[in-house]
C-alpha positions in Angstrom: 126.5 -84.7 -33.0 129.3 -83.9 -35.7 128.2 -86.7 -37.9 124.9 -85.1 -37.6 126.9 -81.8 -38.6 128.4 -83.1 -41.0 125.3 -84.5 -42.8 123.5 -81.1 -42.8 126.1 -79.6 -44.8 126.6 -82.2 -47.1 123.1 -81.8 -47.9 123.1 -78.1 -48.3 125.9 -78.6 -50.9 124.0 -81.5 -52.1 120.8 -79.0 -52.6 123.2 -76.1 -53.8 124.3 -78.6 -56.8 120.8 -79.0 -58.1 120.5 -75.5 -57.7 123.1 -75.1 -60.3 122.1 -77.5 -62.6 118.7 -75.9 -62.2 119.4 -72.3 -63.3 121.7 -74.0 -65.9 119.1 -75.3 -67.8 116.5 -72.3 -67.2 119.5 -70.5 -68.9 119.4 -73.1 -72.0 115.5 -73.3 -72.1 115.8 -69.4 -72.5 118.5 -69.1 -74.7 116.8 -71.5 -77.3 113.7 -69.9 -77.0 111.6 -72.8 -75.4 110.5 -70.9 -72.4 110.2 -67.0 -72.4 110.7 -64.7 -69.6 107.6 -62.8 -70.3 105.8 -65.2 -67.9 106.0 -63.5 -64.4 107.1 -67.1 -63.1 109.7 -67.6 -64.9 111.5 -64.5 -64.5 111.0 -64.2 -61.1 112.8 -68.3 -60.6 115.4 -67.1 -63.1 116.1 -63.6 -61.1 115.8 -66.0 -57.7 118.3 -68.3 -58.8 120.7 -65.4 -60.3 120.7 -63.5 -57.1 121.7 -67.1 -55.5 124.2 -68.2 -57.4 125.8 -65.3 -58.9 127.8 -64.4 -55.9 129.5 -67.7 -56.1 130.0 -68.0 -60.1 131.4 -64.5 -60.5 134.9 -65.3 -59.0 134.9 -68.4 -61.1 133.8 -66.3 -64.2 137.2 -63.6 -63.2 139.1 -66.5 -63.5 138.2 -68.6 -66.3 139.2 -67.1 -69.9 136.5 -65.5 -72.2 134.9 -68.3 -74.5 132.4 -66.5 -76.3 129.5 -67.6 -75.4 130.2 -70.4 -73.5 129.9 -70.5 -69.8 131.9 -73.3 -67.8 131.4 -71.4 -64.8 128.3 -73.5 -63.4 130.3 -76.5 -63.8 133.2 -75.5 -62.2 131.2 -74.7 -59.4 129.5 -78.3 -59.6 133.1 -79.6 -59.7 133.9 -77.6 -56.3 130.8 -78.7 -54.3 131.8 -82.4 -55.4 135.3 -81.9 -54.2 134.4 -80.0 -50.9 131.9 -82.9 -50.3 134.4 -85.4 -50.4 136.6 -83.4 -48.5 134.0 -83.4 -45.8 133.5 -86.8 -45.6 137.0 -87.3 -45.6 137.6 -85.3 -42.4 134.6 -86.9 -41.3 135.7 -90.2 -41.7 139.2 -89.1 -39.5 137.5 -87.7 -36.8 135.6 -90.7 -36.4 131.9 -88.8 -36.8 130.6 -91.8 -39.2 
């Protein structure tokens, strides 16, 4: 039972990492004018991704120094997710769940 719960949490962390990557790629595409926000679907997708990720990225943005137009907070969040997954698997291994 514990192994299944840890597997579900690890899967959710993996999905969160994919969402962070998708939001970063979409923001680059908008910044370089490859896609525009006049399309309703694109605007709603960007809005939804911002609503999902902003509570996690805001504290990281507060801690990072101002680097002008560069935003390293998604990269820091991805690193934190990877660390959390490694710690989760280590904890599961120590508890004998896997």
